[in-house]
PDB file of N, CA, C and O in Angstrom:
ATOM      1  N   MET A   1      79.178 131.454 183.974  1.00  0.00           N
ATOM      2  CA  MET A   1      79.222 131.060 182.599  1.00  0.00           C
ATOM      3  C   MET A   1      77.851 131.277 181.989  1.00  0.00           C
ATOM      4  O   MET A   1      76.841 130.934 182.604  1.00  0.00           O
ATOM      5  N   ILE A   2      77.798 131.827 180.818  1.00  0.00           N
ATOM      6  CA  ILE A   2      76.530 132.133 180.157  1.00  0.00           C
ATOM      7  C   ILE A   2      76.201 131.015 179.177  1.00  0.00           C
ATOM      8  O   ILE A   2      77.032 130.631 178.354  1.00  0.00           O
ATOM      9  N   ASP A   3      74.978 130.496 179.273  1.00  0.00           N
ATOM     10  CA  ASP A   3      74.531 129.462 178.337  1.00  0.00           C
ATOM     11  C   ASP A   3      74.199 130.082 176.995  1.00  0.00           C
ATOM     12  O   ASP A   3      73.798 131.243 176.915  1.00  0.00           O
ATOM     13  N   ASP A   4      74.370 129.289 175.932  1.00  0.00           N
ATOM     14  CA  ASP A   4      74.025 129.768 174.595  1.00  0.00           C
ATOM     15  C   ASP A   4      72.525 129.967 174.449  1.00  0.00           C
ATOM     16  O   ASP A   4      72.082 130.933 173.829  1.00  0.00           O
ATOM     17  N   ASP A   5      71.748 129.064 175.015  1.00  0.00           N
ATOM     18  CA  ASP A   5      70.295 129.141 174.916  1.00  0.00           C
ATOM     19  C   ASP A   5      69.698 129.047 176.309  1.00  0.00           C
ATOM     20  O   ASP A   5      69.551 127.949 176.847  1.00  0.00           O
ATOM     21  N   PRO A   6      69.352 130.182 176.900  1.00  0.00           N
ATOM     22  CA  PRO A   6      68.834 130.140 178.274  1.00  0.00           C
ATOM     23  C   PRO A   6      67.474 129.453 178.377  1.00  0.00           C
ATOM     24  O   PRO A   6      67.048 129.098 179.476  1.00  0.00           O
ATOM     25  N   PHE A   7      66.783 129.260 177.245  1.00  0.00           N
ATOM     26  CA  PHE A   7      65.456 128.650 177.264  1.00  0.00           C
ATOM     27  C   PHE A   7      65.492 127.157 176.921  1.00  0.00           C
ATOM     28  O   PHE A   7      64.448 126.506 176.870  1.00  0.00           O
ATOM     29  N   ALA A   8      66.673 126.625 176.689  1.00  0.00           N
ATOM     30  CA  ALA A   8      66.799 125.203 176.378  1.00  0.00           C
ATOM     31  C   ALA A   8      66.446 124.388 177.620  1.00  0.00           C
ATOM     32  O   ALA A   8      66.754 124.785 178.744  1.00  0.00           O
ATOM     33  N   PRO A   9      65.799 123.247 177.406  1.00  0.00           N
ATOM     34  CA  PRO A   9      65.460 122.405 178.564  1.00  0.00           C
ATOM     35  C   PRO A   9      66.739 121.866 179.202  1.00  0.00           C
ATOM     36  O   PRO A   9      67.742 121.688 178.510  1.00  0.00           O
ATOM     37  N   PRO A  10      66.719 121.608 180.485  1.00  0.00           N
ATOM     38  CA  PRO A  10      67.918 121.082 181.146  1.00  0.00           C
ATOM     39  C   PRO A  10      68.288 119.714 180.564  1.00  0.00           C
ATOM     40  O   PRO A  10      67.423 118.952 180.129  1.00  0.00           O
ATOM     41  N   ALA A  11      69.562 119.430 180.566  1.00  0.00           N
ATOM     42  CA  ALA A  11      70.030 118.157 180.035  1.00  0.00           C
ATOM     43  C   ALA A  11      69.495 117.023 180.898  1.00  0.00           C
ATOM     44  O   ALA A  11      69.467 117.116 182.125  1.00  0.00           O
ATOM     45  N   ARG A  12      69.073 115.954 180.236  1.00  0.00           N
ATOM     46  CA  ARG A  12      68.565 114.798 180.968  1.00  0.00           C
ATOM     47  C   ARG A  12      69.728 113.949 181.462  1.00  0.00           C
ATOM     48  O   ARG A  12      70.750 113.810 180.790  1.00  0.00           O
ATOM     49  N   LYS A  13      69.550 113.397 182.629  1.00  0.00           N
ATOM     50  CA  LYS A  13      70.535 112.466 183.151  1.00  0.00           C
ATOM     51  C   LYS A  13      70.264 111.102 182.534  1.00  0.00           C
ATOM     52  O   LYS A  13      69.112 110.731 182.310  1.00  0.00           O
ATOM     53  N   ALA A  14      71.329 110.362 182.263  1.00  0.00           N
ATOM     54  CA  ALA A  14      71.169 109.016 181.728  1.00  0.00           C
ATOM     55  C   ALA A  14      70.513 108.132 182.785  1.00  0.00           C
ATOM     56  O   ALA A  14      70.767 108.264 183.982  1.00  0.00           O
ATOM     57  N   ALA A  15      69.670 107.237 182.307  1.00  0.00           N
ATOM     58  CA  ALA A  15      69.012 106.311 183.223  1.00  0.00           C
ATOM     59  C   ALA A  15      70.062 105.358 183.803  1.00  0.00           C
ATOM     60  O   ALA A  15      71.060 105.064 183.145  1.00  0.00           O
ATOM     61  N   PRO A  16      69.845 104.883 185.015  1.00  0.00           N
ATOM     62  CA  PRO A  16      70.779 103.923 185.597  1.00  0.00           C
ATOM     63  C   PRO A  16      70.900 102.685 184.700  1.00  0.00           C
ATOM     64  O   PRO A  16      69.958 102.330 183.992  1.00  0.00           O
ATOM     65  N   LEU A  17      72.051 102.042 184.737  1.00  0.00           N
ATOM     66  CA  LEU A  17      72.308 100.887 183.878  1.00  0.00           C
ATOM     67  C   LEU A  17      71.231  99.822 184.041  1.00  0.00           C
ATOM     68  O   LEU A  17      70.764  99.261 183.049  1.00  0.00           O
ATOM     69  N   GLU A  18      70.837  99.540 185.259  1.00  0.00           N
ATOM     70  CA  GLU A  18      69.816  98.511 185.501  1.00  0.00           C
ATOM     71  C   GLU A  18      68.534  98.816 184.725  1.00  0.00           C
ATOM     72  O   GLU A  18      67.929  97.917 184.142  1.00  0.00           O
ATOM     73  N   GLN A  19      68.129 100.073 184.721  1.00  0.00           N
ATOM     74  CA  GLN A  19      66.917 100.466 184.003  1.00  0.00           C
ATOM     75  C   GLN A  19      67.136 100.376 182.490  1.00  0.00           C
ATOM     76  O   GLN A  19      66.244  99.947 181.758  1.00  0.00           O
ATOM     77  N   GLN A  20      68.324 100.782 182.020  1.00  0.00           N
ATOM     78  CA  GLN A  20      68.620 100.691 180.595  1.00  0.00           C
ATOM     79  C   GLN A  20      68.536  99.242 180.124  1.00  0.00           C
ATOM     80  O   GLN A  20      67.986  98.956 179.060  1.00  0.00           O
ATOM     81  N   LEU A  21      69.089  98.329 180.928  1.00  0.00           N
ATOM     82  CA  LEU A  21      69.072  96.921 180.560  1.00  0.00           C
ATOM     83  C   LEU A  21      67.654  96.361 180.583  1.00  0.00           C
ATOM     84  O   LEU A  21      67.293  95.543 179.737  1.00  0.00           O
ATOM     85  N   GLU A  22      66.867  96.790 181.529  1.00  0.00           N
ATOM     86  CA  GLU A  22      65.484  96.324 181.646  1.00  0.00           C
ATOM     87  C   GLU A  22      64.656  96.739 180.430  1.00  0.00           C
ATOM     88  O   GLU A  22      63.800  95.983 179.971  1.00  0.00           O
ATOM     89  N   LEU A  23      64.913  97.935 179.915  1.00  0.00           N
ATOM     90  CA  LEU A  23      64.130  98.463 178.806  1.00  0.00           C
ATOM     91  C   LEU A  23      64.638  98.040 177.433  1.00  0.00           C
ATOM     92  O   LEU A  23      63.930  98.194 176.438  1.00  0.00           O
ATOM     93  N   ALA A  24      65.853  97.510 177.366  1.00  0.00           N
ATOM     94  CA  ALA A  24      66.461  97.153 176.086  1.00  0.00           C
ATOM     95  C   ALA A  24      65.910  95.828 175.567  1.00  0.00           C
ATOM     96  O   ALA A  24      65.552  94.934 176.334  1.00  0.00           O
ATOM     97  N   SER A  25      65.856  95.733 174.239  1.00  0.00           N
ATOM     98  CA  SER A  25      65.445  94.480 173.613  1.00  0.00           C
ATOM     99  C   SER A  25      66.614  93.501 173.614  1.00  0.00           C
ATOM    100  O   SER A  25      67.746  93.876 173.920  1.00  0.00           O
ATOM    101  N   ILE A  26      66.337  92.258 173.274  1.00  0.00           N
ATOM    102  CA  ILE A  26      67.396  91.257 173.197  1.00  0.00           C
ATOM    103  C   ILE A  26      68.424  91.673 172.151  1.00  0.00           C
ATOM    104  O   ILE A  26      69.627  91.564 172.387  1.00  0.00           O
ATOM    105  N   ASP A  27      67.960  92.150 170.995  1.00  0.00           N
ATOM    106  CA  ASP A  27      68.890  92.592 169.945  1.00  0.00           C
ATOM    107  C   ASP A  27      69.773  93.736 170.431  1.00  0.00           C
ATOM    108  O   ASP A  27      70.972  93.758 170.154  1.00  0.00           O
ATOM    109  N   GLU A  28      69.184  94.683 171.153  1.00  0.00           N
ATOM    110  CA  GLU A  28      69.962  95.810 171.681  1.00  0.00           C
ATOM    111  C   GLU A  28      70.995  95.325 172.698  1.00  0.00           C
ATOM    112  O   GLU A  28      72.124  95.814 172.720  1.00  0.00           O
ATOM    113  N   LEU A  29      70.612  94.377 173.526  1.00  0.00           N
ATOM    114  CA  LEU A  29      71.543  93.841 174.515  1.00  0.00           C
ATOM    115  C   LEU A  29      72.682  93.079 173.839  1.00  0.00           C
ATOM    116  O   LEU A  29      73.838  93.206 174.242  1.00  0.00           O
ATOM    117  N   GLU A  30      72.363  92.289 172.817  1.00  0.00           N
ATOM    118  CA  GLU A  30      73.409  91.562 172.094  1.00  0.00           C
ATOM    119  C   GLU A  30      74.367  92.532 171.405  1.00  0.00           C
ATOM    120  O   GLU A  30      75.578  92.308 171.392  1.00  0.00           O
ATOM    121  N   PHE A  31      73.824  93.612 170.832  1.00  0.00           N
ATOM    122  CA  PHE A  31      74.665  94.619 170.193  1.00  0.00           C
ATOM    123  C   PHE A  31      75.560  95.287 171.226  1.00  0.00           C
ATOM    124  O   PHE A  31      76.742  95.522 170.972  1.00  0.00           O
ATOM    125  N   ARG A  32      75.004  95.590 172.377  1.00  0.00           N
ATOM    126  CA  ARG A  32      75.788  96.217 173.451  1.00  0.00           C
ATOM    127  C   ARG A  32      76.934  95.311 173.884  1.00  0.00           C
ATOM    128  O   ARG A  32      78.051  95.776 174.109  1.00  0.00           O
ATOM    129  N   ILE A  33      76.651  94.013 174.000  1.00  0.00           N
ATOM    130  CA  ILE A  33      77.693  93.056 174.380  1.00  0.00           C
ATOM    131  C   ILE A  33      78.799  93.029 173.334  1.00  0.00           C
ATOM    132  O   ILE A  33      79.979  93.007 173.681  1.00  0.00           O
ATOM    133  N   GLN A  34      78.426  93.031 172.049  1.00  0.00           N
ATOM    134  CA  GLN A  34      79.426  93.045 170.975  1.00  0.00           C
ATOM    135  C   GLN A  34      80.313  94.284 171.071  1.00  0.00           C
ATOM    136  O   GLN A  34      81.532  94.193 170.923  1.00  0.00           O
ATOM    137  N   LYS A  35      79.699  95.441 171.319  1.00  0.00           N
ATOM    138  CA  LYS A  35      80.467  96.682 171.457  1.00  0.00           C
ATOM    139  C   LYS A  35      81.419  96.604 172.640  1.00  0.00           C
ATOM    140  O   LYS A  35      82.583  96.990 172.535  1.00  0.00           O
ATOM    141  N   LEU A  36      80.922  96.104 173.767  1.00  0.00           N
ATOM    142  CA  LEU A  36      81.760  96.005 174.962  1.00  0.00           C
ATOM    143  C   LEU A  36      82.918  95.031 174.750  1.00  0.00           C
ATOM    144  O   LEU A  36      84.035  95.301 175.191  1.00  0.00           O
ATOM    145  N   LYS A  37      82.667  93.903 174.082  1.00  0.00           N
ATOM    146  CA  LYS A  37      83.732  92.947 173.793  1.00  0.00           C
ATOM    147  C   LYS A  37      84.791  93.577 172.893  1.00  0.00           C
ATOM    148  O   LYS A  37      85.986  93.342 173.076  1.00  0.00           O
ATOM    149  N   ALA A  38      84.350  94.383 171.916  1.00  0.00           N
ATOM    150  CA  ALA A  38      85.306  95.067 171.035  1.00  0.00           C
ATOM    151  C   ALA A  38      86.140  96.063 171.838  1.00  0.00           C
ATOM    152  O   ALA A  38      87.345  96.181 171.615  1.00  0.00           O
ATOM    153  N   GLU A  39      85.515  96.777 172.763  1.00  0.00           N
ATOM    154  CA  GLU A  39      86.249  97.729 173.605  1.00  0.00           C
ATOM    155  C   GLU A  39      87.242  96.994 174.503  1.00  0.00           C
ATOM    156  O   GLU A  39      88.363  97.462 174.706  1.00  0.00           O
ATOM    157  N   ILE A  40      86.836  95.854 175.036  1.00  0.00           N
ATOM    158  CA  ILE A  40      87.733  95.066 175.886  1.00  0.00           C
ATOM    159  C   ILE A  40      88.936  94.612 175.075  1.00  0.00           C
ATOM    160  O   ILE A  40      90.067  94.676 175.557  1.00  0.00           O
ATOM    161  N   ALA A  41      88.706  94.153 173.843  1.00  0.00           N
ATOM    162  CA  ALA A  41      89.809  93.714 172.988  1.00  0.00           C
ATOM    163  C   ALA A  41      90.776  94.868 172.726  1.00  0.00           C
ATOM    164  O   ALA A  41      91.991  94.671 172.733  1.00  0.00           O
ATOM    165  N   GLN A  42      90.246  96.069 172.495  1.00  0.00           N
ATOM    166  CA  GLN A  42      91.106  97.240 172.282  1.00  0.00           C
ATOM    167  C   GLN A  42      91.932  97.532 173.530  1.00  0.00           C
ATOM    168  O   GLN A  42      93.119  97.842 173.430  1.00  0.00           O
ATOM    169  N   CYS A  43      91.318  97.435 174.689  1.00  0.00           N
ATOM    170  CA  CYS A  43      92.044  97.668 175.939  1.00  0.00           C
ATOM    171  C   CYS A  43      93.142  96.631 176.133  1.00  0.00           C
ATOM    172  O   CYS A  43      94.251  96.964 176.549  1.00  0.00           O
ATOM    173  N   GLU A  44      92.831  95.369 175.829  1.00  0.00           N
ATOM    174  CA  GLU A  44      93.839  94.321 175.973  1.00  0.00           C
ATOM    175  C   GLU A  44      95.006  94.542 175.018  1.00  0.00           C
ATOM    176  O   GLU A  44      96.158  94.314 175.389  1.00  0.00           O
ATOM    177  N   GLU A  45      94.723  94.983 173.792  1.00  0.00           N
ATOM    178  CA  GLU A  45      95.791  95.289 172.841  1.00  0.00           C
ATOM    179  C   GLU A  45      96.653  96.442 173.345  1.00  0.00           C
ATOM    180  O   GLU A  45      97.877  96.407 173.214  1.00  0.00           O
ATOM    181  N   ALA A  46      96.027  97.450 173.915  1.00  0.00           N
ATOM    182  CA  ALA A  46      96.769  98.593 174.451  1.00  0.00           C
ATOM    183  C   ALA A  46      97.668  98.146 175.601  1.00  0.00           C
ATOM    184  O   ALA A  46      98.800  98.616 175.721  1.00  0.00           O
ATOM    185  N   ILE A  47      97.177  97.248 176.441  1.00  0.00           N
ATOM    186  CA  ILE A  47      97.981  96.742 177.557  1.00  0.00           C
ATOM    187  C   ILE A  47      99.202  96.004 177.033  1.00  0.00           C
ATOM    188  O   ILE A  47     100.307  96.190 177.543  1.00  0.00           O
ATOM    189  N   VAL A  48      99.009  95.163 176.011  1.00  0.00           N
ATOM    190  CA  VAL A  48     100.136  94.414 175.435  1.00  0.00           C
ATOM    191  C   VAL A  48     101.186  95.380 174.901  1.00  0.00           C
ATOM    192  O   VAL A  48     102.380  95.188 175.132  1.00  0.00           O
ATOM    193  N   LYS A  49     100.748  96.420 174.188  1.00  0.00           N
ATOM    194  CA  LYS A  49     101.682  97.412 173.635  1.00  0.00           C
ATOM    195  C   LYS A  49     102.427  98.142 174.748  1.00  0.00           C
ATOM    196  O   LYS A  49     103.641  98.334 174.671  1.00  0.00           O
ATOM    197  N   LYS A  50     101.696  98.543 175.774  1.00  0.00           N
ATOM    198  CA  LYS A  50     102.320  99.284 176.873  1.00  0.00           C
ATOM    199  C   LYS A  50     103.316  98.414 177.636  1.00  0.00           C
ATOM    200  O   LYS A  50     104.373  98.889 178.051  1.00  0.00           O
ATOM    201  N   ARG A  51     102.977  97.148 177.817  1.00  0.00           N
ATOM    202  CA  ARG A  51     103.914  96.247 178.492  1.00  0.00           C
ATOM    203  C   ARG A  51     105.168  96.050 177.656  1.00  0.00           C
ATOM    204  O   ARG A  51     106.275  95.975 178.191  1.00  0.00           O
ATOM    205  N   SER A  52     104.992  95.967 176.346  1.00  0.00           N
ATOM    206  CA  SER A  52     106.141  95.817 175.447  1.00  0.00           C
ATOM    207  C   SER A  52     107.024  97.059 175.501  1.00  0.00           C
ATOM    208  O   SER A  52     108.249  96.951 175.546  1.00  0.00           O
ATOM    209  N   GLN A  53     106.407  98.231 175.496  1.00  0.00           N
ATOM    210  CA  GLN A  53     107.161  99.485 175.579  1.00  0.00           C
ATOM    211  C   GLN A  53     107.897  99.579 176.909  1.00  0.00           C
ATOM    212  O   GLN A  53     109.053 100.002 176.958  1.00  0.00           O
ATOM    213  N   ARG A  54     107.227  99.184 177.987  1.00  0.00           N
ATOM    214  CA  ARG A  54     107.860  99.233 179.304  1.00  0.00           C
ATOM    215  C   ARG A  54     109.039  98.269 179.356  1.00  0.00           C
ATOM    216  O   ARG A  54     110.095  98.611 179.889  1.00  0.00           O
ATOM    217  N   ALA A  55     108.870  97.067 178.807  1.00  0.00           N
ATOM    218  CA  ALA A  55     109.952  96.087 178.805  1.00  0.00           C
ATOM    219  C   ALA A  55     111.142  96.611 178.004  1.00  0.00           C
ATOM    220  O   ALA A  55     112.291  96.423 178.404  1.00  0.00           O
ATOM    221  N   ALA A  56     110.868  97.272 176.869  1.00  0.00           N
ATOM    222  CA  ALA A  56     111.953  97.834 176.060  1.00  0.00           C
ATOM    223  C   ALA A  56     112.678  98.927 176.836  1.00  0.00           C
ATOM    224  O   ALA A  56     113.907  98.988 176.829  1.00  0.00           O
ATOM    225  N   ALA A  57     111.918  99.786 177.503  1.00  0.00           N
ATOM    226  CA  ALA A  57     112.534 100.860 178.290  1.00  0.00           C
ATOM    227  C   ALA A  57     113.334 100.281 179.457  1.00  0.00           C
ATOM    228  O   ALA A  57     114.433 100.746 179.756  1.00  0.00           O
ATOM    229  N   ASP A  58     112.776  99.269 180.109  1.00  0.00           N
ATOM    230  CA  ASP A  58     113.478  98.641 181.230  1.00  0.00           C
ATOM    231  C   ASP A  58     114.785  98.003 180.769  1.00  0.00           C
ATOM    232  O   ASP A  58     115.779  98.013 181.496  1.00  0.00           O
ATOM    233  N   SER A  59     114.780  97.440 179.543  1.00  0.00           N
ATOM    234  CA  SER A  59     116.013  96.809 179.068  1.00  0.00           C
ATOM    235  C   SER A  59     117.096  97.844 178.774  1.00  0.00           C
ATOM    236  O   SER A  59     118.285  97.531 178.845  1.00  0.00           O
ATOM    237  N   VAL A  60     116.699  99.064 178.448  1.00  0.00           N
ATOM    238  CA  VAL A  60     117.672 100.130 178.161  1.00  0.00           C
ATOM    239  C   VAL A  60     118.081 100.829 179.460  1.00  0.00           C
ATOM    240  O   VAL A  60     119.269 101.034 179.712  1.00  0.00           O
ATOM    241  N   PHE A  61     117.110 101.187 180.269  1.00  0.00           N
ATOM    242  CA  PHE A  61     117.361 102.019 181.450  1.00  0.00           C
ATOM    243  C   PHE A  61     117.373 101.244 182.765  1.00  0.00           C
ATOM    244  O   PHE A  61     117.683 101.815 183.810  1.00  0.00           O
ATOM    245  N   GLY A  62     117.047  99.972 182.731  1.00  0.00           N
ATOM    246  CA  GLY A  62     116.949  99.203 183.958  1.00  0.00           C
ATOM    247  C   GLY A  62     115.519  99.256 184.487  1.00  0.00           C
ATOM    248  O   GLY A  62     114.723 100.085 184.048  1.00  0.00           O
ATOM    249  N   THR A  63     115.204  98.397 185.402  1.00  0.00           N
ATOM    250  CA  THR A  63     113.844  98.350 185.933  1.00  0.00           C
ATOM    251  C   THR A  63     113.605  99.537 186.857  1.00  0.00           C
ATOM    252  O   THR A  63     114.523 100.089 187.465  1.00  0.00           O
ATOM    253  N   ARG A  64     112.347  99.897 186.931  1.00  0.00           N
ATOM    254  CA  ARG A  64     111.962 101.015 187.801  1.00  0.00           C
ATOM    255  C   ARG A  64     111.917 100.557 189.249  1.00  0.00           C
ATOM    256  O   ARG A  64     111.578  99.406 189.523  1.00  0.00           O
ATOM    257  N   PRO A  65     112.256 101.444 190.181  1.00  0.00           N
ATOM    258  CA  PRO A  65     112.121 101.082 191.598  1.00  0.00           C
ATOM    259  C   PRO A  65     110.639 100.926 191.960  1.00  0.00           C
ATOM    260  O   PRO A  65     109.786 101.637 191.429  1.00  0.00           O
ATOM    261  N   SER A  66     110.352 100.009 192.849  1.00  0.00           N
ATOM    262  CA  SER A  66     108.965  99.753 193.243  1.00  0.00           C
ATOM    263  C   SER A  66     108.474 100.775 194.218  1.00  0.00           C
ATOM    264  O   SER A  66     107.325 100.709 194.654  1.00  0.00           O
TER     265      SER A  66
END
């Protein structure tokens, strides 16, 4: 595969989470927690929807074999 810019510096790897947390300010950490809580809420909503869809399908087609 040919790169678009052969002289571009190599991509940096993200710092390990422990180092990111060590270097972050309290405000940055609080913001990160808020973002993660919002993502968790979205995941929980998706689970509720998927369980509802599965229950509806099971009521029409019967339960799936384990």
